[in-house]
TILUMMAR-734613 format. One record per residue: chain; residue number from 1; x, z, y of N, C-alpha, C in turn; residue in one letter. Coordinates in steps of 0.1 Angstrom, whole numbers. Each point is the difference from the previous one (the first is absolute). Last residue first. Layout:
[pt 'A' NUM [X Z Y] [X Z Y] [X Z Y] 'a']
...
END
This chain:
[pt 'A' 234 [1 -57 -14] [1 3 17] [3 17 -1] 'g']
[pt 'A' 233 [14 -42 -32] [-5 16 5] [-4 5 6] 'v']
[pt 'A' 232 [0 -59 -14] [6 12 9] [-3 15 0] 'q']
[pt 'A' 231 [-2 -55 -33] [-13 18 10] [21 8 6] 'a']
[pt 'A' 230 [14 -55 -5] [-7 19 -6] [-7 10 4] 'p']
[pt 'A' 229 [3 -62 10] [3 13 0] [3 13 -3] 'v']
[pt 'A' 228 [-17 -39 -7] [13 -1 -6] [6 10 10] 'g']
[pt 'A' 227 [-39 -16 25] [0 -5 -16] [14 3 -2] 'q']
[pt 'A' 226 [-21 25 41] [6 -16 0] [3 8 -18] 'p']
[pt 'A' 225 [-39 28 15] [17 -3 -2] [5 -6 2] 'r']
[pt 'A' 224 [-43 -1 28] [0 7 -7] [20 -3 -2] 'a']
[pt 'A' 223 [-36 -30 23] [4 11 3] [5 15 -10] 'c']
[pt 'A' 222 [5 -60 4] [-9 13 -8] [1 11 2] 'l']
[pt 'A' 221 [2 -45 35] [10 6 -10] [-11 14 -6] 'e']
[pt 'A' 220 [-16 -54 11] [3 13 6] [5 8 -6] 'r']
[pt 'A' 219 [-11 -43 -1] [12 3 -1] [2 12 6] 'g']
[pt 'A' 218 [-44 -16 -14] [2 -7 12] [14 -1 -3] 'd']
[pt 'A' 217 [-17 37 -29] [-2 -10 3] [5 -6 17] 'l']
[pt 'A' 216 [17 28 -47] [-10 -3 12] [0 -12 5] 'p']
[pt 'A' 215 [-6 24 -48] [9 -11 6] [-4 -1 14] 'a']
[pt 'A' 214 [-24 41 -27] [0 -9 2] [12 -8 3] 'p']
[pt 'A' 213 [-2 45 -30] [5 -7 12] [-4 -17 0] 'v']
[pt 'A' 212 [-26 28 -41] [13 -12 3] [5 2 19] 'a']
[pt 'A' 211 [-28 41 -36] [0 -13 18] [14 -7 2] 'i']
[pt 'A' 210 [-3 34 -33] [-10 -3 -8] [-1 -17 7] 'g']
[pt 'A' 209 [19 48 12] [13 -13 -5] [-8 -15 -9] 'd']
[pt 'A' 208 [-12 45 26] [1 -16 12] [6 -8 -16] 'v']
[pt 'A' 207 [-24 42 -15] [7 0 10] [3 -12 5] 'g']
[pt 'A' 206 [-34 25 -33] [13 -5 -1] [11 7 14] 'g']
[pt 'A' 205 [-53 -4 -21] [5 -9 9] [17 -1 -3] 'v']
[pt 'A' 204 [-28 35 -14] [0 -10 -11] [7 -18 3] 'r']
[pt 'A' 203 [5 49 27] [8 -2 -13] [-6 -17 -11] 'n']
[pt 'A' 202 [-25 16 39] [16 -8 5] [7 3 -18] 'a']
[pt 'A' 201 [-39 6 0] [-3 -13 7] [12 -3 -3] 'w']
[pt 'A' 200 [-16 41 -10] [4 -9 -11] [1 -13 6] 'w']
[pt 'A' 199 [3 32 33] [14 3 -9] [-5 -15 -14] 'r']
[pt 'A' 198 [-27 11 30] [6 -6 10] [9 -4 -14] 't']
[pt 'A' 197 [-41 21 -17] [4 -10 4] [7 -11 6] 'v']
[pt 'A' 196 [1 44 1] [-2 1 -16] [-4 -14 5] 't']
[pt 'A' 195 [7 23 38] [10 -3 -6] [0 -5 -18] 'r']
[pt 'A' 194 [-42 4 27] [10 -5 8] [10 2 -8] 'v']
[pt 'A' 193 [-26 29 -14] [-6 -15 -7] [10 -11 10] 'l']
[pt 'A' 192 [11 45 3] [7 -5 -7] [-9 -10 -2] 'w']
[pt 'A' 191 [-5 14 43] [11 0 -2] [-3 -7 -20] 'l']
[pt 'A' 190 [-35 24 10] [-2 -15 9] [14 -5 0] 'r']
[pt 'A' 189 [0 44 -15] [-8 -9 -14] [1 -12 5] 'l']
[pt 'A' 188 [25 31 26] [3 -4 -12] [-10 -9 -2] 'a']
[pt 'A' 187 [8 18 45] [-15 -11 -6] [7 -6 -12] 'p']
[pt 'A' 186 [25 49 27] [-9 -16 -9] [-6 -6 -9] 'y']
[pt 'A' 185 [20 46 32] [-13 -7 -5] [4 -11 1] 'k']
[pt 'A' 184 [39 19 6] [-13 16 -10] [-9 -12 -3] 'e']
[pt 'A' 183 [34 -35 20] [-3 11 -2] [-12 13 -9] 'p']
[pt 'A' 182 [48 -31 1] [-9 -1 -3] [-12 8 7] 'r']
[pt 'A' 181 [42 -29 26] [-7 14 -9] [-13 1 -2] 'r']
[pt 'A' 180 [46 -30 19] [-11 3 -7] [-7 4 -3] 'f']
[pt 'A' 179 [36 -28 29] [-2 16 -8] [-13 1 1] 'v']
[pt 'A' 178 [39 -42 11] [-15 4 -1] [-3 15 -2] 'g']
[pt 'A' 177 [36 -36 26] [-4 5 -9] [-14 3 -3] 'v']
[pt 'A' 176 [33 -49 13] [-14 16 1] [1 9 -10] 't']
[pt 'A' 175 [45 -29 20] [-8 4 -9] [-11 8 1] 'd']
[pt 'A' 174 [42 -42 6] [-8 5 2] [-8 10 -3] 'g']
[pt 'A' 173 [49 -20 0] [-12 -3 -7] [-5 10 9] 'w']
[pt 'A' 172 [44 -13 12] [-8 -13 -2] [-17 8 -4] 'y']
[pt 'A' 171 [39 25 20] [-17 0 4] [-4 -11 -4] 's']
[pt 'A' 170 [47 6 1] [-12 13 -5] [-13 1 -2] 'h']
[pt 'A' 169 [27 -39 11] [10 5 -12] [-6 12 -4] 'k']
[pt 'A' 168 [-18 -26 38] [0 -7 -17] [2 8 -11] 'a']
[pt 'A' 167 [-21 10 46] [16 3 -7] [-4 -1 -10] 'd']
[pt 'A' 166 [-36 -23 38] [5 11 -14] [13 3 -4] 'i']
[pt 'A' 165 [-24 -34 31] [7 14 1] [3 10 -3] 's']
[pt 'A' 164 [-28 -40 -8] [13 0 0] [12 7 3] 'p']
[pt 'A' 163 [-50 11 3] [3 1 -16] [16 -11 4] 'y']
[pt 'A' 162 [-34 27 30] [10 -9 1] [6 1 -12] 'n']
[pt 'A' 161 [-55 4 14] [15 3 -7] [11 -11 4] 'h']
[pt 'A' 160 [-39 1 31] [4 -5 -13] [13 6 -5] 'r']
[pt 'A' 159 [-19 2 45] [-14 4 -8] [6 -3 -15] 'i']
[pt 'A' 158 [36 6 33] [-14 -7 3] [-8 13 -2] 'g']
[pt 'A' 157 [39 3 -32] [-3 -10 14] [-9 -6 3] 'k']
[pt 'A' 156 [11 46 -31] [-6 -10 6] [7 -8 8] 'l']
[pt 'A' 155 [20 24 -43] [0 5 17] [-12 -14 3] 'p']
[pt 'A' 154 [-1 5 -53] [13 -1 7] [-9 5 20] 'p']
[pt 'A' 153 [-19 21 -49] [3 -7 7] [13 -3 14] 'f']
[pt 'A' 152 [-22 25 -43] [18 9 13] [-6 -16 6] 'd']
[pt 'A' 151 [-40 26 -23] [4 -9 4] [14 3 10] 't']
[pt 'A' 150 [-40 33 -24] [5 -3 8] [14 -12 1] 'h']
[pt 'A' 149 [-42 38 -16] [2 -12 -5] [9 -3 13] 'v']
[pt 'A' 148 [-31 49 -22] [13 -8 6] [2 -12 -3] 'e']
[pt 'A' 147 [-31 25 -20] [4 9 8] [9 -5 10] 'v']
[pt 'A' 146 [-42 -20 -27] [12 -3 4] [4 14 6] 'l']
[pt 'A' 145 [-33 2 -42] [2 -3 18] [13 3 -3] 'e']
[pt 'A' 144 [-31 -25 -37] [7 11 -1] [3 6 18] 'l']
[pt 'A' 143 [-29 -34 -27] [-4 11 2] [7 13 5] 'g']
[pt 'A' 142 [6 -53 -7] [2 9 -15] [-1 18 -2] 't']
[pt 'A' 141 [-3 -39 34] [-9 -2 -12] [6 3 -11] 'y']
[pt 'A' 140 [13 10 49] [-14 -4 -4] [-4 -3 -12] 'a']
[pt 'A' 139 [43 11 8] [-5 11 -3] [-20 -3 4] 'a']
[pt 'A' 138 [32 -37 -1] [1 2 -13] [-6 17 -3] 'l']
[pt 'A' 137 [1 -24 41] [-11 -9 -6] [1 11 -16] 'a']
[pt 'A' 136 [31 11 35] [-14 5 2] [-14 -3 -5] 'r']
[pt 'A' 135 [49 -14 -8] [-4 12 -4] [-12 5 -1] 'm']
[pt 'A' 134 [11 -39 23] [0 -3 -17] [-2 12 -7] 'g']
[pt 'A' 133 [6 -3 50] [-14 -2 -5] [-4 1 -14] 'd']
[pt 'A' 132 [42 -2 15] [-6 26 4] [-12 -11 -1] 'p']
[pt 'A' 131 [36 -37 -24] [-9 12 15] [-7 9 5] 'y']
[pt 'A' 130 [35 -35 -40] [-16 6 -1] [6 8 17] 'y']
[pt 'A' 129 [13 -43 -38] [7 8 7] [-15 7 5] 'r']
[pt 'A' 128 [7 -31 -47] [-11 9 14] [15 9 8] 'w']
[pt 'A' 127 [11 -20 -49] [-16 -12 9] [-1 3 12] 'c']
[pt 'A' 126 [34 -4 -43] [-1 1 22] [-8 -5 2] 'd']
[pt 'A' 125 [27 4 -52] [-15 -1 3] [8 0 21] 'q']
[pt 'A' 124 [41 6 -29] [-9 -15 -8] [-16 -1 6] 'a']
[pt 'A' 123 [39 28 38] [-5 -9 -19] [-6 -8 -2] 'd']
[pt 'A' 122 [0 1 49] [14 -3 -4] [-11 14 -16] 'h']
[pt 'A' 121 [-6 -33 53] [-11 5 -13] [13 1 -10] 'a']
[pt 'A' 120 [12 22 48] [-3 -14 -7] [-9 -3 -11] 'h']
[pt 'A' 119 [-11 32 44] [13 -2 -9] [-5 -12 -8] 'g']
[pt 'A' 118 [-32 45 27] [11 -16 3] [7 -5 -13] 'r']
[pt 'A' 117 [-30 40 -4] [-6 -8 11] [6 -16 7] 's']
[pt 'A' 116 [-1 29 -46] [7 0 6] [-10 -13 7] 'p']
[pt 'A' 115 [-6 52 -19] [1 -14 -6] [2 -5 12] 'a']
[pt 'A' 114 [-13 50 -17] [12 -5 6] [-1 -13 -5] 't']
[pt 'A' 113 [-32 48 -11] [4 -19 1] [4 -1 11] 'v']
[pt 'A' 112 [-11 46 -20] [8 -7 6] [-4 -11 -2] 'f']
[pt 'A' 111 [-35 43 -9] [8 -14 -2] [10 -8 5] 'a']
[pt 'A' 110 [-28 51 -20] [3 -5 18] [7 -9 -8] 't']
[pt 'A' 109 [-38 36 -15] [10 -6 -5] [3 -9 11] 'g']
[pt 'A' 108 [-40 24 -4] [10 5 16] [13 -6 -7] 'g']
[pt 'A' 107 [-26 -6 -42] [-11 7 9] [11 4 11] 'p']
[pt 'A' 106 [18 -24 -30] [-6 10 -8] [-2 -4 12] 'r']
[pt 'A' 105 [21 -40 -14] [-3 7 11] [-11 15 -1] 'l']
[pt 'A' 104 [4 -47 -29] [9 11 0] [1 12 4] 'v']
[pt 'A' 103 [-24 -35 18] [-11 6 -19] [8 10 -1] 'r']
[pt 'A' 102 [21 -29 36] [-16 13 1] [-6 8 -7] 'a']
[pt 'A' 101 [31 -37 -8] [-1 12 7] [-2 8 -2] 'i']
[pt 'A' 100 [-18 -36 -12] [7 10 -9] [2 9 8] 'e']
[pt 'A' 99 [-23 -34 27] [-7 10 -9] [7 9 -9] 'l']
[pt 'A' 98 [35 -32 21] [-3 14 5] [-13 10 -6] 'm']
[pt 'A' 97 [15 -46 -19] [7 21 -6] [-4 5 2] 't']
[pt 'A' 96 [-27 -35 11] [1 0 -4] [6 15 -10] 'a']
[pt 'A' 95 [4 -28 39] [-7 13 1] [-8 6 -16] 'w']
[pt 'A' 94 [34 -35 4] [3 16 7] [-6 8 3] 'f']
[pt 'A' 93 [12 -47 -24] [-12 9 3] [-2 12 3] 'f']
[pt 'A' 92 [39 -28 -8] [-6 -6 9] [-20 8 1] 'p']
[pt 'A' 91 [56 18 1] [-18 1 -3] [-9 -7 0] 'i']
[pt 'A' 90 [48 1 21] [-3 -3 -14] [-10 -5 -9] 'h']
[pt 'A' 89 [4 30 45] [6 -15 -3] [0 -10 -5] 'e']
[pt 'A' 88 [-6 51 -5] [-12 -4 3] [3 -18 2] 'f']
[pt 'A' 87 [40 24 -11] [-8 4 -11] [-15 -13 6] 'a']
[pt 'A' 86 [31 35 29] [7 -19 -6] [-3 -4 -13] 'q']
[pt 'A' 85 [-12 47 8] [12 -8 6] [6 -11 2] 'g']
[pt 'A' 84 [-47 44 -20] [6 -11 -2] [10 -8 9] 's']
[pt 'A' 83 [-18 51 -19] [5 -6 8] [8 -17 -2] 'i']
[pt 'A' 82 [-35 47 -10] [0 -8 -5] [5 -10 10] 'v']
[pt 'A' 81 [-9 56 -10] [1 -12 9] [2 -11 -6] 'f']
[pt 'A' 80 [-19 31 -23] [0 9 13] [3 -8 8] 'd']
[pt 'A' 79 [-25 -13 -44] [17 0 8] [-3 4 11] 'a']
[pt 'A' 78 [-36 -1 -33] [16 7 -8] [5 2 13] 's']
[pt 'A' 77 [-44 -26 -10] [2 12 10] [15 11 -8] 'r']
[pt 'A' 76 [-7 -42 -34] [-8 7 16] [-5 15 7] 's']
[pt 'A' 75 [44 -22 -30] [-12 2 -6] [-12 -1 10] 'k']
[pt 'A' 74 [45 -37 -9] [-3 19 3] [-13 5 5] 'v']
[pt 'A' 73 [20 -47 -7] [-3 8 -14] [4 15 5] 'p']
[pt 'A' 72 [-19 -45 31] [8 12 -4] [-1 8 -10] 'v']
[pt 'A' 71 [-21 -54 9] [2 10 -11] [9 11 7] 'r']
[pt 'A' 70 [-2 -48 9] [-11 12 6] [0 12 -9] 'y']
[pt 'A' 69 [29 -34 -16] [-3 5 17] [0 3 5] 'p']
[pt 'A' 68 [4 6 -51] [-9 -1 4] [2 -4 18] 'e']
[pt 'A' 67 [22 25 -32] [0 -8 -5] [-9 -7 1] 't']
[pt 'A' 66 [38 29 22] [-13 -1 3] [-5 -13 -12] 'm']
[pt 'A' 65 [41 37 -4] [-4 -11 3] [-15 -2 5] 'v']
[pt 'A' 64 [37 48 6] [-18 -11 -8] [0 -15 5] 'r']
[pt 'A' 63 [38 24 17] [-1 10 -10] [-14 -3 -8] 'd']
[pt 'A' 62 [42 -17 34] [-12 -4 -8] [0 6 -8] 'v']
[pt 'A' 61 [37 -5 22] [-7 2 11] [-12 2 -5] 'n']
[pt 'A' 60 [25 -34 -19] [6 12 9] [-8 4 5] 'r']
[pt 'A' 59 [-24 -31 -32] [19 -6 6] [-5 16 1] 'g']
[pt 'A' 58 [-45 -32 -18] [15 8 -4] [5 -4 8] 'e']
[pt 'A' 57 [-40 -14 17] [9 0 -4] [8 9 -4] 'l']
[pt 'A' 56 [-39 2 28] [-6 -5 -11] [13 -3 -10] 'v']
[pt 'A' 55 [-3 40 23] [9 -7 6] [-11 -11 -14] 'd']
[pt 'A' 54 [8 62 20] [-8 -13 -9] [1 -11 1] 'v']
[pt 'A' 53 [22 48 8] [3 -7 0] [-5 -16 -10] 'g']
[pt 'A' 52 [-6 56 17] [-7 -14 -12] [4 -7 5] 'i']
[pt 'A' 51 [14 57 7] [1 -15 9] [2 -10 -16] 'y']
[pt 'A' 50 [-13 52 15] [-3 -5 -11] [2 -15 5] 'd']
[pt 'A' 49 [24 35 36] [-11 -4 -8] [4 -9 -11] 'i']
[pt 'A' 48 [17 35 41] [0 3 -17] [-13 -11 1] 'd']
[pt 'A' 47 [38 -11 33] [-3 5 -1] [-10 0 -14] 'r']
[pt 'A' 46 [40 -16 20] [-5 13 6] [-13 4 -4] 'd']
[pt 'A' 45 [7 -46 -13] [15 3 -4] [-2 25 1] 'a']
[pt 'A' 44 [-22 -46 16] [-11 8 -5] [11 11 -4] 'l']
[pt 'A' 43 [14 -46 11] [-7 12 15] [-3 13 -3] 'l']
[pt 'A' 42 [16 -28 -37] [13 6 8] [-12 7 13] 'a']
[pt 'A' 41 [-26 -23 -30] [1 15 -8] [12 -2 11] 'r']
[pt 'A' 40 [-14 -40 10] [-2 8 11] [2 16 -8] 'h']
[pt 'A' 39 [40 -36 5] [-19 0 -9] [-2 16 5] 't']
[pt 'A' 38 [46 -41 2] [-15 10 11] [-13 3 -14] 'r']
[pt 'A' 37 [41 -34 -7] [2 22 1] [-12 6 2] 't']
[pt 'A' 36 [7 -54 -18] [2 6 4] [0 13 -3] 'q']
[pt 'A' 35 [13 -41 -27] [6 8 19] [-5 9 7] 'k']
[pt 'A' 34 [-22 -14 -40] [17 6 -6] [2 2 13] 'd']
[pt 'A' 33 [-47 -1 5] [7 -7 -4] [12 8 -1] 's']
[pt 'A' 32 [-46 26 1] [12 -7 9] [3 -5 -7] 'i']
[pt 'A' 31 [-53 21 -2] [13 -5 -8] [8 -8 15] 'r']
[pt 'A' 30 [-40 24 2] [9 13 -4] [11 -11 4] 's']
[pt 'A' 29 [-51 -3 3] [12 -13 4] [13 5 4] 'g']
[pt 'A' 28 [-33 38 1] [-3 -14 -2] [7 -14 9] 'l']
[pt 'A' 27 [1 58 -14] [8 -9 7] [-8 -14 -1] 'd']
[pt 'A' 26 [-12 54 6] [-2 -12 -15] [8 -14 9] 'v']
[pt 'A' 25 [-7 56 -1] [5 -7 6] [-1 -16 -13] 'v']
[pt 'A' 24 [-10 55 1] [3 -9 -5] [-1 -10 11] 'r']
[pt 'A' 23 [15 54 11] [-8 -14 8] [2 -9 -12] 'h']
[pt 'A' 22 [7 52 9] [8 -9 -6] [-11 -5 2] 'r']
[pt 'A' 21 [17 36 41] [-14 -2 -19] [7 -13 -2] 'g']
[pt 'A' 20 [19 0 50] [-2 8 -17] [-12 0 -5] 'd']
[pt 'A' 19 [17 -32 39] [13 6 -12] [-6 10 -7] 'a']
[pt 'A' 18 [-35 -36 13] [8 10 10] [7 5 -12] 'p']
[pt 'A' 17 [-14 -49 19] [-1 6 -14] [10 14 2] 'l']
[pt 'A' 16 [-11 -28 44] [-12 3 -11] [0 10 -17] 'y']
[pt 'A' 15 [36 -16 35] [-13 4 2] [-12 4 -5] 'q']
[pt 'A' 14 [38 -17 -21] [12 11 10] [-14 7 8] 'e']
[pt 'A' 13 [-7 -39 -24] [0 13 -9] [8 7 8] 'v']
[pt 'A' 12 [-6 -37 20] [-15 -2 -7] [5 17 -2] 'c']
[pt 'A' 11 [41 -17 9] [-11 4 17] [-15 6 -10] 'l']
[pt 'A' 10 [29 -29 -27] [6 16 4] [-8 7 11] 'k']
[pt 'A' 9 [-11 -46 -12] [-7 11 -5] [9 14 3] 'm']
[pt 'A' 8 [11 -33 26] [-13 1 3] [-1 8 -5] 'h']
[pt 'A' 7 [41 -12 -4] [-6 8 1] [-14 6 5] 'a']
[pt 'A' 6 [7 -37 -33] [6 16 4] [0 14 6] 'y']
[pt 'A' 5 [-6 -47 14] [-15 1 -13] [6 16 -4] 'a']
[pt 'A' 4 [34 -26 27] [-11 13 6] [-11 0 -5] 's']
[pt 'A' 3 [39 -18 -23] [-2 14 2] [-12 1 13] 'p']
[pt 'A' 2 [-9 -29 -42] [9 -9 6] [4 21 8] 'h']
[pt 'A' 1 [-5 -13 -51] [-6 4 9] [10 2 14] 'm']
END
């Protein structure tokens, strides 16, 4: 994960995850590549936690593998915290995943989600970039409370963000952060119905592999990773 995402998650942990008491933390999208060294597990080293790293693939820092892409292998209402950093851009139907996060959280539990707001296409599948309204939409759809949301936009130049002024070395990536809480009076029955249908359909479709990328029209370049360029880890 890129440094800014790690820094944002560190701030969430410092602000919202108490240093006292024992907490169960589920890390959604926890797998790291052989070249990566940063993990959310390391951010929690000074906390007394029961850590569960889950991912759709086996690998480093993964405790449980998801046998279905939209089914988190964790008991309902069992997690004090769910964290997910730099995973949501790779999830085609992220609203289904957010419903699973809501299911896993106990009443009063909190979720930290960080996702890119800018940056190049990377990894084998890169679907989305997020702004604050996207996090608001997730809260509306899943019945969670939105406690905090922000995006580290570039400085304004008039009425527009001045993207050319971005420090490409240190601030090339941008991030949106959402902090969500499951309310004590969560509409569990209504959201069970929404989640059941959404999860069934999302798991049935799976992802975008069955959709071919159309050839560019009229000489226009395809807005994606150039052919022949290997996927990069963000």
